[in-house]
TIMIRO-669405 format. One record per residue: residue number from 0; chain; x, y, z of N, C-alpha, C in turn. Coordinates in Angstrom, 2 decimals. Last residue first. Layout:
ROFI   resi   chain       npx       npy       npz      capx      capy      capz       cpx       cpy       cpz
ROFI    NUM       A         X         Y         Z         X         Y         Z         X         Y         Z
...
! end
This chain:
ROFI   resi   chain       npx       npy       npz      capx      capy      capz       cpx       cpy       cpz
ROFI    204       A     60.25     80.02    118.31     61.08     79.24    118.95     60.53     78.63    120.25
ROFI    203       A     58.17     82.02    116.86     58.50     80.55    116.66     59.44     79.37    117.30
ROFI    202       A     58.57     84.34    117.78     57.66     83.67    118.16     57.43     82.16    117.73
ROFI    201       A     61.22     85.15    116.78     60.93     84.71    118.18     59.81     84.10    118.53
ROFI    200       A     60.69     85.32    114.35     61.18     84.01    114.27     61.40     84.05    115.94
ROFI    199       A     58.76     87.70    114.60     58.08     86.34    114.10     59.19     85.27    114.31
ROFI    198       A     60.86     89.45    114.88     59.71     88.91    115.80     59.19     88.01    115.63
ROFI    197       A     62.33     89.14    112.64     63.02     88.91    113.77     61.92     88.51    114.82
ROFI    196       A     60.89     90.31    110.67     61.17     88.89    110.60     61.94     88.37    111.90
ROFI    195       A     59.99     92.51    111.31     58.86     91.92    111.17     59.65     90.33    111.34
ROFI    194       A     62.67     94.10    111.31     62.01     94.04    112.61     60.60     92.74    112.40
ROFI    193       A     63.21     93.90    108.46     63.97     93.14    109.29     63.43     93.18    110.79
ROFI    192       A     60.82     95.23    106.91     61.20     94.03    107.13     61.88     93.19    107.99
ROFI    191       A     61.99     97.97    107.62     60.85     97.30    108.55     60.61     95.71    108.19
ROFI    190       A     64.69     97.81    106.42     64.52     97.85    107.86     63.36     97.30    108.53
ROFI    189       A     63.38     98.06    103.83     64.13     96.56    104.32     64.50     96.36    105.57
ROFI    188       A     62.13    100.06    103.62     61.22     99.03    103.70     62.37     98.06    103.90
ROFI    187       A     64.40    102.01    103.90     63.51    102.28    105.02     62.59    100.78    104.52
ROFI    186       A     65.98    101.16    101.41     66.21    100.98    102.74     65.53    100.70    103.99
ROFI    185       A     64.38    102.48     99.44     64.10    101.08     99.43     64.60    100.27    100.73
ROFI    184       A     66.13    104.91     98.82     64.21    104.87     99.02     64.03    103.45     99.59
ROFI    183       A     68.35    104.03     98.43     68.13    105.04     99.52     67.01    105.00     99.70
ROFI    182       A     68.14    102.89     95.82     68.98    101.82     96.92     68.18    102.79     98.51
ROFI    181       A     67.15    105.14     94.00     66.25    103.54     94.18     66.97    102.99     95.62
ROFI    180       A     69.51    106.62     94.22     68.30    107.01     95.06     67.00    106.16     95.08
ROFI    179       A     71.33    104.88     92.87     71.75    105.64     94.47     70.11    105.88     94.84
ROFI    178       A     69.98    104.76     90.36     70.05    103.85     90.85     70.39    103.85     92.81
ROFI    177       A     70.18    107.48     89.41     69.12    106.60     89.81     68.96    105.69     90.46
ROFI    176       A     73.12    108.00     89.72     72.11    108.44     90.38     70.59    108.25     90.48
ROFI    175       A     75.92    106.02     89.83     74.68    105.98     88.93     73.43    106.78     89.80
ROFI    174       A     77.56    105.52     91.48     77.67    106.75     90.69     76.45    107.13     89.88
ROFI    173       A     77.07    104.50     94.84     76.85    104.29     93.05     76.76    105.99     92.48
ROFI    172       A     77.79    105.09     97.95     78.89    105.29     96.59     78.27    105.05     95.31
ROFI    171       A     74.98    105.20     99.47     76.50    106.00     99.58     77.31    105.87     98.27
ROFI    170       A     73.51    103.23     98.26     73.16    104.39     98.69     74.11    105.40     98.71
ROFI    169       A     75.17    101.11     97.96     74.78    101.44     96.91     74.29    103.16     97.20
ROFI    168       A     75.19    100.18    100.61     76.65    100.48    100.19     76.30    101.46     98.61
ROFI    167       A     73.01     99.91    101.20     73.72    100.94    101.85     74.77    101.41    101.28
ROFI    166       A     72.27     97.64     99.50     71.78     98.87     99.56     72.36     99.92    100.18
ROFI    165       A     73.74     95.50    100.66     73.99     95.72     99.33     73.57     97.33     98.97
ROFI    164       A     73.18     95.18    103.54     74.38     95.88    102.98     74.61     96.21    101.42
ROFI    163       A     70.19     94.50    102.58     70.69     95.90    103.19     71.99     96.29    103.21
ROFI    162       A     70.87     92.28    101.27     70.07     93.43    100.88     70.22     94.47    101.50
ROFI    161       A     71.81     90.58    103.56     72.59     90.65    102.23     71.96     92.22    101.70
ROFI    160       A     69.41     90.84    105.48     70.85     91.22    105.51     71.70     91.47    104.67
ROFI    159       A     67.62     89.45    104.07     67.47     91.10    104.07     68.69     91.56    104.57
ROFI    158       A     68.45     86.52    103.47     68.33     87.63    102.09     68.65     88.94    102.57
ROFI    157       A     68.67     85.85    106.16     70.07     86.07    105.49     69.61     87.07    104.35
ROFI    156       A     66.20     86.34    106.46     66.69     86.83    107.61     68.07     87.04    106.70
ROFI    155       A     64.48     84.40    104.84     64.50     85.94    104.74     65.34     86.68    105.29
ROFI    154       A     65.83     81.97    106.04     66.06     82.34    104.30     65.78     83.72    104.29
ROFI    153       A     64.66     81.79    108.22     66.00     82.17    108.44     66.44     82.39    106.93
ROFI    152       A     61.90     81.76    107.48     62.49     83.05    108.46     63.78     83.42    108.42
ROFI    151       A     61.66     79.50    106.36     61.59     80.76    105.26     61.93     82.05    106.46
ROFI    150       A     62.21     77.76    108.18     63.38     77.92    107.24     63.35     78.98    106.28
ROFI    149       A     60.02     78.12    110.13     61.43     78.49    110.33     62.69     78.59    109.31
ROFI    148       A     58.01     77.28    108.52     57.82     78.47    108.64     59.58     78.94    109.34
ROFI    147       A     58.84     74.51    108.20     58.71     75.36    106.87     58.84     76.76    107.41
ROFI    146       A     58.53     73.43    110.68     59.85     73.35    110.02     59.84     74.41    108.86
ROFI    145       A     55.85     74.08    110.67     56.49     74.66    111.60     58.12     74.80    111.08
ROFI    144       A     54.63     72.83    107.63     54.25     73.00    108.91     55.46     73.90    109.54
ROFI    143       A     57.45     71.56    105.82     56.28     71.57    106.21     55.71     72.13    107.55
ROFI    142       A     60.16     71.34    103.06     59.29     71.26    104.44     58.08     71.67    103.94
ROFI    141       A     61.02     71.36    100.59     60.59     69.76    100.80     60.07     69.76    102.27
ROFI    140       A     61.13     73.87     99.76     60.05     73.24     99.23     59.90     72.11     99.88
ROFI    139       A     63.48     74.52    101.21     62.15     74.92    101.80     60.82     74.17    101.32
ROFI    138       A     65.34     73.45     99.03     65.17     72.90    100.21     63.79     73.25    101.32
ROFI    137       A     64.78     75.18     97.01     64.64     73.49     96.99     64.55     73.15     98.15
ROFI    136       A     65.47     77.64     97.82     64.07     77.61     97.70     63.76     75.94     97.37
ROFI    135       A     68.30     77.37     97.93     67.66     77.24     99.51     66.16     77.24     99.11
ROFI    134       A     68.71     76.99     95.23     69.04     75.71     95.98     68.56     75.96     97.23
ROFI    133       A     68.48     79.47     94.52     67.57     78.32     93.81     67.49     76.74     94.55
ROFI    132       A     70.54     80.95     95.64     69.15     81.11     95.84     68.18     80.05     95.46
ROFI    131       A     72.70     79.74     93.92     72.49     79.67     95.54     71.29     79.92     96.04
ROFI    130       A     72.39     80.14     91.21     71.93     78.81     91.91     72.06     78.79     93.70
ROFI    129       A     69.97     82.91     91.06     71.33     82.29     91.01     71.24     80.90     91.84
ROFI    128       A     66.74     83.72     89.90     67.77     84.10     90.88     68.89     82.88     90.39
ROFI    127       A     66.20     84.89     86.39     66.43     84.36     87.48     66.96     84.22     88.78
ROFI    126       A     67.31     87.19     85.02     65.41     86.91     84.74     65.53     85.76     85.76
ROFI    125       A     69.36     89.88     85.49     69.10     88.26     85.44     67.77     88.04     85.37
ROFI    124       A     69.69     92.34     83.19     69.08     92.11     84.64     68.95     90.78     84.54
ROFI    123       A     71.49     94.89     81.45     71.07     93.49     81.51     70.58     92.89     82.68
ROFI    122       A     70.90     98.19     81.23     71.84     97.41     81.88     70.99     95.93     82.06
ROFI    121       A     70.63    100.55     79.93     71.23     99.70     79.02     71.87     98.55     79.74
ROFI    120       A     69.00    102.30     81.27     70.69    102.43     81.24     71.18    101.77     80.22
ROFI    119       A     66.37    101.52     80.88     66.87    102.98     80.57     68.45    103.21     80.32
ROFI    118       A     66.53     99.16     82.20     66.35     99.36     80.91     67.09    100.82     79.98
ROFI    117       A     66.89     99.90     85.28     68.07     99.53     84.15     68.26     99.64     82.72
ROFI    116       A     64.61    101.20     85.39     65.92    102.07     85.33     67.17    101.45     84.94
ROFI    115       A     63.06     99.27     85.34     62.36    100.51     84.57     64.15    100.80     83.97
ROFI    114       A     63.63     97.39     87.43     63.95     96.93     85.60     63.77     98.19     84.59
ROFI    113       A     63.29     98.94     89.31     64.63     98.55     89.42     64.98     98.11     87.41
ROFI    112       A     60.62     98.64     89.45     61.12     99.84     89.36     62.47     99.76     88.54
ROFI    111       A     60.20     95.57     89.86     59.95     96.68     88.43     60.32     97.98     88.26
ROFI    110       A     61.33     95.33     92.46     62.04     94.77     90.98     61.26     95.68     89.51
ROFI    109       A     59.65     96.81     93.74     61.06     97.38     93.68     61.48     96.81     92.35
ROFI    108       A     57.03     95.39     93.49     57.48     96.91     93.15     58.63     97.11     92.81
ROFI    107       A     58.20     92.91     94.55     57.65     93.13     93.30     57.84     94.46     92.40
ROFI    106       A     58.79     93.73     96.98     59.75     93.29     96.17     59.64     93.12     94.56
ROFI    105       A     56.03     94.36     98.15     57.34     95.30     97.95     58.33     94.70     97.00
ROFI    104       A     54.45     91.78     97.82     54.53     93.26     97.13     55.45     94.08     97.14
ROFI    103       A     56.21     90.03     99.12     56.04     89.86     97.83     55.61     90.61     97.08
ROFI    102       A     55.95     91.18    101.77     57.48     91.08    101.13     57.19     90.43     99.45
ROFI    101       A     53.23     90.76    102.25     54.18     92.44    102.29     55.29     92.28    101.33
ROFI    100       A     52.97     87.85    102.27     52.66     88.91    101.26     52.97     90.38    101.20
ROFI     99       A     54.98     87.26    104.33     55.38     87.12    102.84     54.19     87.87    101.81
ROFI     98       A     53.82     88.51    106.45     54.67     88.69    105.98     55.04     88.79    104.66
ROFI     97       A     50.93     86.71    106.44     51.11     88.25    106.05     52.53     88.52    105.47
ROFI     96       A     52.14     84.31    106.81     51.33     84.32    105.38     51.49     86.04    105.17
ROFI     95       A     53.04     84.82    109.44     54.29     84.29    108.50     53.58     85.02    107.13
ROFI     94       A     50.82     85.26    110.50     51.72     85.90    110.80     52.86     86.02    109.73
ROFI     93       A     49.40     82.73    110.50     48.87     84.09    109.61     50.04     84.95    109.73
ROFI     92       A     50.52     79.44    109.08     51.18     80.63    110.54     50.45     81.99    109.54
ROFI     91       A     50.68     77.90    107.45     49.35     78.01    107.85     49.40     79.25    109.25
ROFI     90       A     52.33     78.26    104.16     52.50     78.36    105.55     50.94     78.26    106.24
ROFI     89       A     52.08     77.66    101.49     52.58     76.72    102.13     51.91     76.75    103.50
ROFI     88       A     51.22     80.01     99.82     50.81     78.75     99.30     50.78     77.63    100.54
ROFI     87       A     53.28     81.97    100.79     51.63     82.15    100.91     51.34     81.06    100.65
ROFI     86       A     55.60     80.80    100.35     55.44     80.59    101.92     53.79     81.12    101.72
ROFI     85       A     55.81     80.95     97.61     55.97     79.39     98.23     55.25     79.84     99.61
ROFI     84       A     56.06     83.49     97.79     54.77     82.99     97.18     54.45     81.51     97.49
ROFI     83       A     58.82     84.16     98.44     57.41     84.56     99.49     56.24     83.97     99.05
ROFI     82       A     60.31     82.88     97.06     59.89     81.85     98.47     59.19     82.86     99.25
ROFI     81       A     60.14     84.75     94.74     59.60     83.26     94.97     59.38     82.81     96.10
ROFI     80       A     60.98     87.06     95.98     59.49     86.89     95.40     58.88     85.54     95.69
ROFI     79       A     63.63     86.60     96.83     62.46     86.99     97.76     60.95     86.93     97.27
ROFI     78       A     64.48     86.04     93.93     64.44     84.84     95.16     63.75     85.47     95.95
ROFI     77       A     64.54     88.81     92.79     63.79     87.55     92.18     63.52     86.40     93.37
ROFI     76       A     65.87     90.22     94.76     64.22     90.51     94.41     64.00     89.56     93.93
ROFI     75       A     68.38     89.09     94.27     67.61     89.36     95.45     66.40     89.22     95.54
ROFI     74       A     68.96     89.79     91.55     68.81     88.52     92.14     68.25     88.46     93.12
ROFI     73       A     68.63     92.65     91.51     67.52     92.24     91.01     67.93     90.31     91.71
ROFI     72       A     70.51     93.35     93.34     69.74     93.64     93.78     68.65     92.73     92.88
ROFI     71       A     72.87     92.10     91.54     72.82     91.81     92.78     71.14     91.96     93.59
ROFI     70       A     72.16     94.08     89.10     72.28     93.02     88.86     72.24     91.99     90.32
ROFI     69       A     72.63     96.70     90.35     71.29     96.26     89.57     71.81     95.18     89.66
ROFI     68       A     75.39     96.92     91.33     74.48     96.58     92.37     73.42     96.17     91.58
ROFI     67       A     76.62     96.33     88.72     76.83     95.16     89.77     75.86     95.37     90.87
ROFI     66       A     76.19     98.50     87.45     75.83     97.54     86.90     75.90     96.27     88.12
ROFI     65       A     76.78    101.17     88.00     75.94    100.97     88.75     75.38     99.32     87.95
ROFI     64       A     79.50    101.94     87.26     78.24    102.62     86.47     76.99    102.06     86.99
ROFI     63       A     81.09    101.56     89.40     80.97    102.75     89.03     79.82    103.15     88.56
ROFI     62       A     80.89     98.87     89.65     80.21     99.41     90.69     80.08    101.13     90.35
ROFI     61       A     82.05     98.04     86.94     80.56     98.08     87.28     80.19     98.52     88.72
ROFI     60       A     84.22    101.02     86.31     84.02     99.32     86.81     82.24     99.12     86.76
ROFI     59       A     86.16    102.27     83.76     84.91    101.98     84.31     84.48    100.76     84.83
ROFI     58       A     88.16    102.54     81.81     88.47    101.61     82.78     87.43    101.73     83.92
ROFI     57       A     88.84    103.14     78.29     88.02    103.44     79.88     88.18    102.69     80.80
ROFI     56       A     92.18    103.61     76.80     91.07    102.61     77.40     90.12    103.52     78.59
ROFI     55       A     94.85    104.68     77.05     93.42    105.43     76.41     92.53    104.59     76.51
ROFI     54       A     97.64    104.70     79.61     96.17    103.93     79.02     95.18    104.92     78.39
ROFI     53       A    100.44    106.54     79.29     99.09    106.70     79.78     98.10    105.68     78.75
ROFI     52       A    103.32    104.61     79.21    102.72    105.37     78.44    101.23    105.28     79.32
ROFI     51       A    105.29    103.29     80.25    104.76    104.32     81.03    104.21    105.04     80.37
ROFI     50       A    105.52    100.96     78.74    105.01    100.78     80.19    104.52    101.82     81.17
ROFI     49       A    106.26    101.76     76.35    105.02    101.12     76.45    104.65    101.20     77.67
ROFI     48       A    108.91    102.98     77.32    107.83    103.72     76.83    106.36    102.90     76.68
ROFI     47       A    109.84    100.32     77.79    110.11    101.35     79.11    109.00    102.15     78.24
ROFI     46       A    110.01     99.09     75.01    109.40     98.71     76.28    109.10     99.12     77.27
ROFI     45       A    111.62    100.77     73.72    110.28    100.63     73.41    109.77    100.09     74.28
ROFI     44       A    113.98    100.45     75.22    113.45    101.90     75.43    111.99    101.72     74.80
ROFI     43       A    114.75     97.61     74.40    114.59     98.38     75.89    113.44     99.32     76.00
ROFI     42       A    115.02     98.26     71.79    113.69     97.11     72.32    113.74     98.01     73.63
ROFI     41       A    117.24     99.92     71.62    116.00     99.82     71.14    114.71     99.66     71.42
ROFI     40       A    119.16     98.04     72.97    118.53     98.91     73.83    117.41     99.73     72.94
ROFI     39       A    119.05     95.89     70.93    118.55     95.77     72.47    118.10     96.92     73.19
ROFI     38       A    120.17     97.25     68.85    118.98     96.66     68.81    118.62     96.49     69.96
ROFI     37       A    122.64     97.87     69.70    121.81     98.81     69.52    120.24     98.66     69.55
ROFI     36       A    123.81     95.06     70.50    123.58     96.22     71.19    122.60     97.36     71.31
ROFI     35       A    123.86     94.52     67.56    122.93     94.08     68.33    122.77     94.62     69.46
ROFI     34       A    125.63     96.18     66.58    123.93     96.39     65.86    123.37     95.58     66.98
ROFI     33       A    128.03     95.49     68.04    127.11     96.75     68.39    126.06     96.84     67.49
ROFI     32       A    128.13     93.30     66.89    128.00     93.16     68.16    127.35     94.65     68.29
ROFI     31       A    128.92     93.91     64.11    127.33     93.05     64.55    127.06     93.01     66.15
ROFI     30       A    131.24     95.22     64.47    130.01     95.40     63.56    128.91     95.05     64.45
ROFI     29       A    132.71     93.35     65.30    132.54     94.25     66.59    131.40     94.82     65.96
ROFI     28       A    132.91     91.10     63.35    132.52     90.98     64.48    131.83     92.11     65.45
ROFI     27       A    134.11     92.82     60.94    132.52     92.82     61.30    132.08     92.22     62.20
ROFI     26       A    136.40     93.09     62.59    135.80     94.15     62.53    134.30     94.10     62.24
ROFI     25       A    137.56     90.65     62.62    137.41     90.93     63.77    136.32     92.65     63.84
ROFI     24       A    137.23     89.97     59.50    136.36     89.26     60.61    136.28     89.97     61.82
ROFI     23       A    139.36     92.34     58.99    137.80     92.25     58.57    136.75     91.34     59.44
ROFI     22       A    141.72     90.88     60.52    141.39     92.49     60.46    139.86     92.32     60.23
ROFI     21       A    142.01     88.59     59.15    141.68     88.45     60.44    140.93     89.77     61.00
ROFI     20       A    142.70     89.52     56.32    141.35     88.93     56.65    140.98     88.97     58.13
ROFI     19       A    144.96     90.67     56.80    143.84     91.84     56.88    142.74     90.94     56.80
ROFI     18       A    146.61     88.51     57.60    146.39     89.21     58.90    144.94     90.55     58.21
ROFI     17       A    146.64     87.23     55.28    145.50     86.64     56.08    145.44     87.87     57.19
ROFI     16       A    147.96     89.35     53.46    146.74     88.84     53.67    146.13     88.29     54.28
ROFI     15       A    150.07     89.07     54.73    149.84     90.11     54.78    148.17     90.21     54.70
ROFI     14       A    151.15     86.66     54.48    151.04     86.72     55.74    149.92     87.92     55.72
ROFI     13       A    151.34     86.63     51.66    150.45     85.83     52.23    150.13     86.04     53.87
ROFI     12       A    153.43     88.69     51.20    152.40     88.82     50.55    151.07     88.16     51.60
ROFI     11       A    155.53     87.33     52.63    155.14     88.39     52.98    153.79     88.59     52.55
ROFI     10       A    155.76     84.75     50.75    155.31     84.49     51.99    154.98     85.84     52.73
ROFI      9       A    156.55     86.30     48.50    155.21     85.66     48.25    154.96     85.31     49.88
ROFI      8       A    158.99     87.22     49.14    157.94     88.18     48.86    156.57     87.41     48.51
ROFI      7       A    160.56     84.48     49.15    160.16     85.43     50.49    159.40     86.47     50.13
ROFI      6       A    160.38     83.54     47.07    159.43     82.73     47.80    159.30     83.76     49.09
ROFI      5       A    162.14     85.49     45.71    160.70     85.50     44.88    159.74     84.81     46.30
ROFI      4       A    164.60     85.08     46.85    163.78     86.62     47.04    162.66     86.29     46.58
ROFI      3       A    165.09     82.39     46.13    164.56     82.61     47.42    163.99     84.18     47.56
ROFI      2       A    165.66     82.95     43.45    164.47     81.87     43.80    164.14     82.39     45.23
ROFI      1       A    168.06     84.13     43.45    166.58     84.93     42.93    165.56     84.40     43.19
ROFI      0       A    169.32     82.52     44.54    169.38     83.80     45.27    168.01     84.21     45.03
! end
């Protein structure tokens, strides 16, 4: 009888210990789950705060400070001067030659003024036309006579339209006042070129 009582006591103690271990494990799991939840919430809060926080970096675009206009204008000027010099050397048409000389002078002067402004504003300008302009130059160089004159007028018209669109936009919207004034001043010259280009084109038909 005493032996049975002793065995029963051991059994009760064993069951109690197991129950305690299970409870501890359940508590630990709950604590771990709560910690994970707290960490997830903290990370989410940090992410939200980062997303809504105002940026401290300067977001000035090329259009705002004039870089885009200056670079595009310089590219056009380089191309126009190069093709004008080619026309002066190749054409036998006096009207074409005179217009080429006028464009050479006007764009050279405009390019020099633009370079001076760009230097004062620390704007880096291209030193040669882009690949599209150079490709047009190469195509023109292979032509002669009236074919050359027609190709030159077509190139001039295309370049003039791009220049006028660019300069009109800069004259209205460029935040850099020196470049804005430069664009407005040269619009009159571009319009005069356009009239001459169209008149010569009609004479070549």
